[in-house]
N, C-alpha and C positions, 0 to 999 in steps of 0.2 A: 504494500500500500504506500509505503514511503516514496518509492520511486515514481509512482503515479502522481502523487501530490507534488513532488519536485518538478515533474514534467508539466503539470498544470501551472505551477508557479512560473516556470520559464516562459509559458505561452501568454501569461497575463502582462499587459503593458504596465509600465512603472506608474503611470498616472492613475491607474485603477487601484487606489490604496485600499478601498473597502473590500474589493474582491481579493486582493493579495493578502490582506489581514485574515480574511475568512479561510483561505487555503492554508495559510501559515498555522492557524489554530488547528485545523484538521490534520496537518502534517505533524504538529506537536503531539496530538493525541495518538497518531499512528506510531510515532516514536515511543510513546508511553507503552502502547501495546507490544512493541518490539523489545521493551526492556532497555531503552536508551535514554535514561533520565537527563543526561547532559544536553541532548538534542531537544528534549521537551522544553527545558528552560530557555535554551537559545532561540528556538523558533517562536515560542510564546512571547519572549521579549521583543523579537522582531515585529510581531503583530502589535504589541503594545506601542512600540515606537512609531507605528504608522498612524496612531491616533484615530482608530475607526469610530463608528457610532457607539453610543453608550452600551447597547446590548452586547455587541461584539467585543468592546473593550473590557467589559465586565467578565466575559468568558475568557478572554486572553489572560487577564490577571489571575483568574481561578486556575487555569491550566498552568501558568507559570508557577503558581503556588504548589501545584502537584509535583512539578518537576523538582523544585527546590526541596520540598519535603522528602521526596524519595531519596534525594542525595544527602539528607541530613542537615541541610542548610536552613534551619528552622526560622531564623530571623528574617531571611529573604522571603521564605514561604509565608510567614505571618503577615509581612508587609503587603504582599500581593493579595492575600486573602482578605485582609482588612480593606484594601482599596476596592476590591470587588464588592465587598459588603457595603461600603460607603456609596458606591455607584448604584447599587441596587436600591438602597434606602432613598437616595436622591431622586431616582427615577420612578419611585413608587412601586418598584418590583418586589 
């Protein structure tokens, strides 16, 4: 699955930041399923950096938290999970 998401990312134009962020989140989740927590964090952080819409940004922060938690980097995990929670509260979710 990771290779398919990488290929999809390569096909998306750079200006399509929302689409790229979504593919990056799916790619991060595929890396989680593959047992590659470093890639989970890296790809989720890339999605966060694109500053997508609130729902996708919330998901990207949650996924980054999963990656960091799996790696034992609990401070970073907590920060991302808290940001996701704050976004959820602010959006009424």
